[in-house]
C-alpha positions in Angstrom: 90.3 105.6 82.6 87.6 104.5 85.0 88.1 102.3 88.0 86.3 99.5 86.2 89.1 99.6 83.5 91.7 98.4 86.0 89.3 96.0 87.8 88.2 94.4 84.5 91.9 94.2 83.5 92.7 92.4 86.8 89.8 90.0 86.4 90.9 89.1 82.9 94.4 88.4 84.2 93.0 86.1 86.9 90.8 84.2 84.3 93.8 83.8 82.0 96.1 82.5 84.7 93.4 80.1 86.0 93.0 78.6 82.5 96.7 78.3 82.0 97.4 76.8 85.5 95.6 73.5 84.6 98.9 72.5 82.9 102.1 72.8 84.9 104.1 72.9 81.7 102.9 76.4 81.3 104.1 77.6 84.7 107.1 79.6 83.3 104.7 81.4 81.0 102.3 82.0 83.9 105.1 83.6 86.0 106.0 85.9 83.1 102.4 86.9 82.6 101.8 87.5 86.3 104.8 89.8 86.4 103.6 91.6 83.3 100.2 92.1 84.8 101.7 93.5 88.0 103.8 95.9 85.9 100.8 97.0 83.8 98.7 97.7 86.9 101.6 99.6 88.5 102.1 101.6 85.3 98.4 102.4 85.1 98.6 103.9 88.7 101.8 105.7 87.8 100.2 106.9 84.5 97.3 108.4 86.5 99.7 110.3 88.7 101.7 111.6 85.8 98.6 113.0 84.1 97.3 114.7 87.2 95.0 117.6 86.5 97.3 120.5 87.4 97.5 123.7 85.3 97.9 122.8 81.6 97.2 124.2 78.1 94.6 123.1 75.6 95.4 122.4 71.9 95.2 126.2 71.2 97.7 127.1 74.0 95.0 128.5 76.3 95.8 127.9 80.0 93.3 125.8 81.9 93.3 125.7 85.7 92.0 122.9 88.0 90.8 122.7 91.6 94.1 121.1 92.4 95.8 124.4 91.5 93.6 126.2 94.0 94.7 123.7 96.6 98.3 124.2 95.8 97.8 128.0 95.9 96.5 127.6 99.5 99.4 125.4 100.5 102.2 127.4 98.8 102.6 130.1 96.3 106.0 128.6 95.6 104.4 125.4 94.3 102.0 127.5 92.2 104.9 129.5 90.7 106.9 126.4 89.9 103.9 124.7 88.2 103.3 127.8 86.1 107.0 128.2 85.3 107.2 124.6 84.3 104.2 125.0 82.1 105.8 127.9 80.3 109.4 126.7 80.3 109.3 122.9 80.5 113.0 122.5 79.6 114.2 124.9 82.2 113.3 122.9 85.4 112.7 119.3 86.2 110.2 118.1 88.8 110.9 115.3 91.1 109.8 111.8 90.3 107.0 110.8 92.6 108.3 108.9 95.5 106.9 105.5 96.5 105.0 106.8 99.6 103.2 109.3 97.4 102.3 106.6 94.9 101.0 104.4 97.7 98.8 107.3 99.0 97.5 107.8 95.5 96.8 104.1 95.1 95.0 104.0 98.4 92.9 107.0 97.5 92.0 105.4 94.2 91.1 102.2 96.0 88.9 104.1 98.4 87.2 105.7 95.5 86.8 102.4 93.8 85.4 100.7 96.9 82.7 103.4 97.2 81.9 103.0 93.5 81.5 99.2 94.1 79.3 99.9 97.1 77.0 102.0 94.9 76.8 99.4 92.2 76.1 96.6 94.7 73.1 98.7 96.0 71.7 98.6 92.4 72.2 102.3 91.9 72.2 103.8 88.4 75.8 104.7 87.9 77.4 105.9 84.7 81.2 105.9 84.5 83.0 108.6 82.4 86.1 107.3 80.7 89.1 109.6 81.1 91.2 108.1 78.3 94.7 109.6 78.3 93.4 113.1 79.3 94.7 114.5 76.1 92.7 117.5 74.7 90.7 115.0 72.6 90.1 112.7 75.5 89.0 115.7 77.7 86.5 116.7 75.0 85.1 113.2 74.9 84.8 113.1 78.7 83.1 116.5 78.7 80.6 115.4 76.0 79.9 112.1 77.9 79.4 114.0 81.1 77.0 116.5 79.6 75.1 113.7 77.9 74.7 111.8 81.3 73.6 115.0 83.0 71.0 115.8 80.3 69.7 112.2 80.6 69.3 112.7 84.3 71.4 109.7 85.3 71.3 109.1 89.1 75.1 109.0 89.7 77.9 110.1 87.4 81.4 108.9 88.2 84.5 110.9 87.1 82.5 113.6 85.5 84.5 116.1 83.6 83.4 119.6 84.4 84.5 123.1 83.3 83.5 126.7 83.4 84.8 130.0 82.0 84.4 133.4 83.5 83.8 136.7 81.7 87.6 137.3 81.4 88.0 133.9 79.7 89.7 132.2 82.6 88.8 128.5 82.5 88.6 126.1 85.4 88.2 122.3 84.7 88.5 119.0 86.5 87.2 115.5 87.2 84.7 115.3 90.0 84.7 111.9 91.8 80.9 111.7 91.9 77.8 113.7 90.9 74.6 112.8 92.6 71.2 113.7 91.2 68.9 115.5 93.6 65.4 117.0 93.3 65.0 120.7 92.6 64.3 122.8 89.5 67.1 123.8 87.2 67.8 124.3 83.5 67.8 120.6 83.3 64.2 120.1 84.6 63.1 119.1 88.0 66.5 117.9 89.1 70.1 119.0 89.4 73.4 117.6 90.7 75.6 117.9 93.8 79.3 117.0 94.0 80.6 114.2 96.2 84.3 113.5 96.8 86.2 110.6 98.3 89.1 111.4 100.7 91.4 109.1 102.8 91.4 111.7 105.6 89.6 111.2 108.9 88.2 114.7 109.0 87.2 117.5 106.5 89.9 119.8 105.5 89.6 123.3 104.0 91.2 122.0 100.8 88.2 119.6 100.3 85.8 122.5 100.6 87.7 124.6 98.1 87.7 121.7 95.6 84.0 120.9 96.0 83.1 124.6 95.7 85.0 124.6 92.4 83.0 121.7 91.2 79.8 123.4 92.4 80.6 126.5 90.4 81.3 124.4 87.3 78.0 122.6 87.8 76.2 125.9 88.1 77.4 126.8 84.6 75.6 123.7 83.3 72.4 123.5 85.4 71.9 127.2 86.2 71.6 126.7 89.9 74.3 126.4 92.5 74.2 123.0 94.3 72.8 123.4 97.8 75.2 120.9 99.4 78.5 119.1 98.8 79.6 115.9 100.4 82.9 114.2 101.4 83.2 110.4 101.9 86.1 110.1 104.5 88.6 107.3 104.8 86.5 105.7 107.6 83.4 105.6 105.4 81.7 108.5 107.2 80.0 111.0 105.0 80.3 114.7 105.9 78.0 117.3 104.2 78.2 121.1 104.2 76.2 123.9 102.6 77.9 125.4 99.6 76.5 128.9 100.2 78.2 129.1 103.6 81.6 129.0 101.9 81.0 130.1 98.3 81.7 133.8 98.7 85.0 132.9 100.5 85.8 130.5 97.7 85.2 133.2 95.0 87.5 135.6 96.8 90.2 132.9 97.0 89.7 132.1 93.3 89.9 135.8 92.4 93.2 136.1 94.4 94.5 133.0 92.6 93.6 134.4 89.1 95.1 137.8 89.9 98.3 136.0 91.0 98.3 134.1 87.7 97.8 137.2 85.6 100.7 138.9 87.3 103.0 135.9 86.9 106.5 137.0 86.2 109.0 134.3 85.3 111.8 136.7 86.3 110.5 137.0 89.8 110.5 133.6 91.5 108.4 133.0 94.5 110.0 132.7 97.9 110.3 129.2 99.4 107.9 128.8 102.3 108.6 127.5 105.8 107.6 123.9 105.3 109.3 120.6 104.7 107.2 119.3 101.8 107.0 121.1 98.4 105.3 118.4 96.3 107.1 117.6 93.1 109.5 120.6 93.7 111.0 119.4 96.9 114.5 118.8 95.6 114.5 122.1 93.8 113.2 123.9 96.9 115.8 122.4 99.2 118.6 123.3 96.8 117.3 126.8 96.4 117.3 127.3 100.2 120.9 126.2 100.5 122.1 128.1 97.4 120.5 131.3 98.8 121.7 130.7 102.3 118.0 131.3 103.1 116.8 132.4 106.5 114.3 129.5 106.4 117.2 127.2 107.1 117.3 128.5 110.7 115.6 125.9 112.9 112.2 127.1 114.2 112.4 130.5 112.6 108.9 131.9 112.0 107.5 133.7 109.0 106.8 136.9 110.8 110.4 136.9 112.2 111.8 136.5 108.6 109.7 139.5 107.5 111.1 141.7 110.3 114.6 140.6 109.5 114.2 141.3 105.8 112.9 144.8 106.6 116.1 145.4 108.4 118.2 144.2 105.5 118.9 140.7 106.8 118.2 138.1 104.0 120.6 135.2 104.7 121.6 133.0 107.6 125.1 134.3 107.4 123.9 137.9 107.7 121.9 136.9 110.7 125.0 135.7 112.5 126.9 139.0 111.9 128.0 140.4 115.3 127.1 143.9 114.1 123.4 142.9 114.1 122.3 143.8 117.6 118.8 145.2 117.0 115.8 144.5 114.7 112.7 146.7 115.0 109.7 145.0 116.5 111.7 141.8 117.3 112.3 141.0 121.0 116.0 141.2 121.9 115.8 137.7 123.5 114.2 136.3 120.3 117.0 137.9 118.1 119.6 136.5 120.5 118.1 133.0 120.2 117.9 133.1 116.4 121.5 134.3 116.1 122.7 131.5 118.4 120.9 128.9 116.4 122.1 130.3 113.1 125.7 130.6 114.4 125.8 126.9 115.3 124.3 125.9 112.0 126.9 127.9 110.2 129.7 126.4 112.3 128.3 122.9 111.6 128.4 123.1 107.8 130.5 120.4 106.3 130.8 118.5 109.5 129.3 115.0 110.2 128.9 115.7 113.9 127.1 119.1 114.4 128.3 121.7 116.8 126.1 121.9 119.9 125.8 123.9 123.1 123.8 123.5 126.3 121.2 126.2 127.0 121.5 126.0 130.8 124.0 125.1 133.5 123.6 124.2 137.1 123.9 127.8 138.0 120.7 128.6 136.1 118.7 126.5 138.5 118.2 129.4 140.8 116.7 131.5 138.0 114.9 128.9 135.8 112.7 125.9 136.5 115.1 123.4 135.0 116.2 119.8 135.8 118.3 116.9 134.6 116.8 113.7 133.4 115.5 111.4 136.1 118.2 109.1 137.6 118.8 106.0 135.5 117.0 102.8 136.5 118.1 99.3 135.4 114.4 98.8 134.6 114.0 101.8 132.2 112.6 101.1 128.8 113.1 102.9 125.5 110.0 102.8 123.3 109.2 103.3 119.6 106.1 102.5 117.5 105.5 101.9 113.8 102.2 103.0 112.3 100.4 102.5 109.0 98.1 105.4 108.3 96.7 104.2 105.0 93.8 102.0 106.3 90.6 103.2 107.9 91.5 104.7 111.3 95.2 103.8 110.9 97.0 100.7 112.2 99.6 100.7 114.9 101.3 97.6 113.8 104.5 97.4 115.9 105.2 98.3 119.5 108.9 98.0 120.2 111.1 98.5 123.3 114.6 97.8 124.4 115.5 97.2 128.0 118.7 96.4 129.9 119.5 92.7 130.0 119.5 91.8 133.7 122.0 89.1 133.1 124.4 91.2 131.1 124.1 94.9 132.1 126.0 96.1 129.1 123.6 94.4 126.6 120.0 95.2 125.6 117.0 93.0 125.1 114.5 93.9 122.4 110.8 93.1 122.8 108.1 93.6 120.1 104.4 93.3 119.8 102.9 93.0 116.3 99.4 93.7 114.8 98.2 93.3 111.3 94.5 94.0 111.8 92.2 95.7 114.3 91.8 92.7 116.5 95.5 92.1 116.8 96.1 95.8 117.3 93.7 95.8 120.3 95.4 92.7 121.8 99.0 94.0 121.2 98.0 97.4 122.7 96.7 95.7 125.8 99.6 93.3 126.1 102.2 96.1 125.8 100.4 98.5 128.2 99.9 95.7 130.8 103.6 94.7 130.5 105.0 98.2 130.8 102.6 99.0 133.7 103.7 95.9 135.6 107.4 97.0 135.0 106.6 100.4 136.6 104.6 98.8 139.5 107.6 96.6 140.2 110.0 99.6 140.1 108.4 103.0 140.5 111.7 104.6 139.7 111.7 103.4 136.1 110.7 105.5 133.1 109.5 105.0 129.5 111.7 107.1 127.2 110.6 108.0 123.6 111.3 110.7 121.1 108.6 113.1 120.1 104.9 112.8 120.9 103.8 110.1 118.4 104.0 107.2 120.9 101.9 108.8 123.7 99.4 110.2 121.2 99.0 106.8 119.6 98.4 105.1 123.0 95.8 107.7 123.9 94.1 107.2 120.6 94.1 103.4 121.0 92.8 103.8 124.6 89.9 105.8 123.2 89.3 103.4 120.3 89.1 100.2 122.3 88.0 101.5 125.7 90.8 99.5 127.3 93.7 100.3 129.7 92.4 103.8 130.5 93.3 103.5 134.2 96.8 102.2 133.5 97.7 104.8 130.9 96.2 107.6 133.0 98.4 106.5 136.0 101.5 106.4 133.8 100.8 109.9 132.5 99.9 111.4 135.9 103.1 110.0 137.4 105.2 111.3 134.5 106.5 107.9 133.6 106.7 108.8 130.0 109.7 111.0 129.1 109.8 112.7 125.7 113.4 113.2 124.9 112.5 115.5 122.0 111.4 118.0 124.6 114.6 117.6 126.5 116.6 118.3 123.3 114.4 121.2 122.2 114.4 122.9 125.6 118.0 122.0 126.7 120.2 122.2 123.7 121.3 124.4 120.8 122.3 122.0 117.9 123.7 123.2 114.6 121.1 121.5 112.4 118.0 122.8 110.6 115.7 120.1 112.0 115.7 118.2 115.4 114.4 114.8 114.2 116.0 111.8 115.8 117.7 110.8 112.6 119.4 114.2 112.5 120.1 114.6 116.3 121.7 111.1 116.5 124.7 112.3 114.6 125.8 113.7 118.0 126.3 110.3 119.6 126.4 107.5 117.0 127.6 106.7 113.5 125.2 106.7 110.4 122.6 104.0 110.2 123.1 100.9 108.2 119.6 99.4 108.3 117.8 98.7 105.0 114.9 100.9 106.3 116.3 104.3 107.1 113.3 106.5 107.9 109.7 106.5 108.9 108.4 106.9 105.4 110.4 103.9 104.3 108.8 101.8 106.9 105.3 102.7 105.6 106.4 101.8 102.1 107.9 98.5 103.2 104.9 97.6 105.3 102.6 98.4 102.4 104.7 96.2 100.2 104.3 93.4 102.7 100.5 93.9 102.8 100.3 93.8 99.0 102.5 90.8 98.5 103.6 89.3 101.8 106.7 87.2 101.8 106.0 85.5 105.1 103.6 85.5 108.0 105.9 87.2 110.6 109.3 88.8 111.0 110.9 85.3 111.3 109.6 84.2 107.9 109.4 87.6 106.1 112.5 89.5 105.0 110.4 92.7 104.7 109.0 92.5 108.3 112.5 91.5 109.6 113.9 94.7 108.0 111.1 96.8 109.6 111.8 95.1 112.9 115.5 96.0 112.6 114.6 99.6 111.9 112.3 99.8 114.9 114.9 98.2 117.1 117.5 100.7 115.8 115.2 103.6 116.7 114.7 102.1 120.2 118.5 101.7 120.7 119.1 105.2 119.3 116.7 106.6 121.9 118.6 104.7 124.6 121.9 106.1 123.3 120.5 109.6 123.3 119.3 109.2 126.8 122.8 108.1 127.9 124.4 110.9 126.0 122.1 113.6 127.6 123.0 112.3 131.1 126.7 112.2 130.2 126.5 115.8 129.0 124.5 116.9 132.1 121.8 118.5 129.8 119.4 120.6 131.8 116.0 121.3 130.3 113.0 123.5 131.2 110.3 121.8 133.2 106.8 122.7 132.2 104.7 122.2 135.3 101.4 122.4 133.5 100.6 121.9 129.9 98.9 124.7 128.1 95.2 124.2 127.4 94.8 123.3 123.8 93.1 126.1 121.9 89.8 124.8 120.6 89.8 124.3 116.9 88.0 127.2 115.2 85.2 126.5 112.7 86.1 125.7 109.1 84.5 129.0 108.1 86.7 131.0 110.5 89.8 129.0 109.3 88.8 129.8 105.7 88.4 133.5 106.5 91.8 133.7 108.2 93.5 131.8 105.4 91.9 134.0 102.8 93.1 137.1 104.6 96.7 135.8 104.7 96.6 134.7 101.1 95.3 138.0 99.8 97.9 139.8 101.9 100.7 137.7 100.5 99.4 137.9 97.0 99.3 141.7 97.2 102.9 141.7 98.5 104.0 139.5 95.6 102.3 141.8 93.1 
């Protein structure tokens, strides 16, 4: 199914509705038809997700791998194992349904791809679109034949080309390339050959993109007898990044070989370990249940992969075993590290089945002589508690809501909520300036006040907006230099042991408040709801839109929760470590060095699994 299929479908819908709308008597039918059209378009997106090109079998039962499988292999051998197990035993496990946020990301990526296709057409370029059909074996064969025909004819640009290649051992790799561009240069085809182009919503090139494009380059080499010189990525902001295939191709081949060796050694009786991450694709529910069922060491907050390896070598495989008082030494693990891990695991074990987790302060006033610790700054009646909502699925992202609560000067036991909204770049710039100017004036009027937030998102976003618009640099620099911003996540991390496996605000707030009742419950929900409003807004602002009002209520709840946490930390006299100077951020290594390190880790893990 090409992009034009959906766009033509939508145009026909509009034409049909326009013709019918000349007569009001047809309005009930029009409404039914509109809803049907929306359902069809939605189902087409969902259909494209469901038929994603992960590992599958052809009509003869032969396994065919895709570039997406290589990406999953890099991310997690657990996902790779689950995908293969599901392929072999589809009735034994059930993958998760795709959540709404993932569907939105897919749709946005598809729209980005479609926009680039439209751009090429508007420039008068020669573009041939390859229909994907239902991606059944027959449809794949038709797509392959159409792709080879377009390549042999030397068409300038081929959209959704179906490529495949098979090595000497019969391992087959196949997939749909976003675009192939014809370039000059001799090949089996004549005086031309093709290079792969891919569209990505991301703002920078990721290793996964390079792996994917190297795979397409290898498949192209099988057709045209020459390896493409370059590959290209069209990023979410429209920028095109190019790289030389030869620079990464040997590393890619080693990665692919490691992947194939892993597949050959696949044993359904030896499930892969669940990695230390919070996202497991369509196997998230299965992974989380597996961790709990196994009482896995990964449940321990902030435990590292290397620490787990050392514990397992000492016969410690579960969280409960880690808590055992008899465990006093683990080879190659610092005693202080082991003590901290045992303390965290102990509180998590004690907290099981409880709504309010068990907690313990890391420091007391007596530790001030030994450690550089402090309490929160004294409270000011002019303090503010700050939270932002962002929408990352547009070019450059959009910070669409700046929210704060402050103490009502007329009623000291009540809070006032203030909000600044933005639905496009111009409004974002204005709201950014308005918020920063307002909060800076608050601080100038009372230098004892502070801006409290939870985790680094808010400060990072303000710095990003400062750089984007070249505004408020002096104001933000002053606020940062004078330590006006207080990150309560750092206070919790450095000052408390809490019996939970993650320290997100939604989890930590069980210490000091009842469960939330807002319609929007977490950050991902707010993105979904805001996208829903952008697609089909039910009002122009929060006063006229139920969707925006719910997002506003969620943001206000976050601000108020941050205030309650601040009060609770003061009440509990929580000391935390003061870091006098931030560590210099290690410069990001080149993609080639990242690739080499990743490959080394992958091969090591694959060999251990085998």
